[in-house]
N, C-alpha and C positions, 0 to 999 in steps of 0.2 A: 525445473524451477522457472525457466523462461516461459514455459507454457502456463504455469500457474499464475505468474505475474501478468501475462497477456490476457488470460481468461478473466482475472480479477479486474483489470483495466477495462476490458470489454463490457463486463457486467456493470461497472460503474458508469461507463459512457451511456449504456442503454438506460440505466436508472436515471441519469442526468437528463437525457432527452425526454423521458416520460415525465419526470418531475417538473421540468421547466415548462411543459405544456399545461400542467395543471395548477401551478403555483406562480404567484407574482414575485415573491422574494426568493431569489436563488443564491444569495450571498454565501451561505454555508455550503451549499451543494457545489458551488464553483470552487470553493476551497478544497472540498473532497475530490472533485474532478482533477484538480491540479496535483494533489499529493498522490492520489491513487495511480494516475497514469505515469507519474514520475518514477515509480518503483521499478517497473520493467525497463524503462529507458536507462536508468542508472545501472541496473543489473547488466544490460547489454554493454554499457561502457566498462563495467568492472571486468567483464570477460576479456576485453581487449586492453586492459590496463597495461601501463608501461613497466610496472614492477609489482612485487608482492604487496608492498606498502600501498600502492595506488589501488590495487585490487581490494584490499581490506578497507581502505578509505571509502571507496565506492559502495561496498557492502554496508558500511555504517550509514551512508546517506540513504540507502534503500531501507534500512532498519528505521531510521528517523521518519522517512516518508510513510512507511507502513504504520508506525505508531501514530503519526498525525492523522492518517486515514481512519484508524480505529477511533480516535478521539472524535472526529467529525461525525462518524456513523453513530457513535454512542450519544452524542449531543442531539442529533436528529431524532434518534429513537426516544431519548428522554423527554424531548419537547413534543412528542407525538406528531412530529412532522412526517415521519414515515412509519409504515406498518411493520409487521414482523419480518418482512424481507430483510430488514436491517440485521437481524440475527444471522442469516445466511451469509451476508456480506462481511459481517464482523468475524464469523468463523473462518471464512476464506482468508481474511487479513491476518487473523491470529495464527493460522497454519503457515502462512508466508513468514510471519515474524519468527516463529519457532525454527523454521528452516534457516532463515538468515542468521539467527543467533548461533545455531549449530555450525553453519558454514564459517562464520567469523571465528568462532572458537577453534575450529579445525585449521583454518588458515593461519591463525596465530600460534598454532602448536598446542591447542587445548588449554590455553590460558583464558580464563573467564573474562567476558567483556564487562 
């Protein structure tokens, strides 16, 4: 999971760098950059959490940041700001989201979030 979140963040950073060279308005892409890179950072914090509750709380933050990233990617795609590469990035984020939901449910003892 750490590798997946790091790969996703790296792909977003590379996308951001390329996008910012070609476009003047990077407001939405900066939002995406922040949320996407936050996922792995919070996952790293979760691993070293002080308690099970802290671990679960950090996973919820990861889930929120993943959902936000998906939103920004879909918005960029819907406004034709980015090409079909958005689909690959969205699929990466959706996979992370599914894993996070499963991890949260497992940590909570299989109680649905």
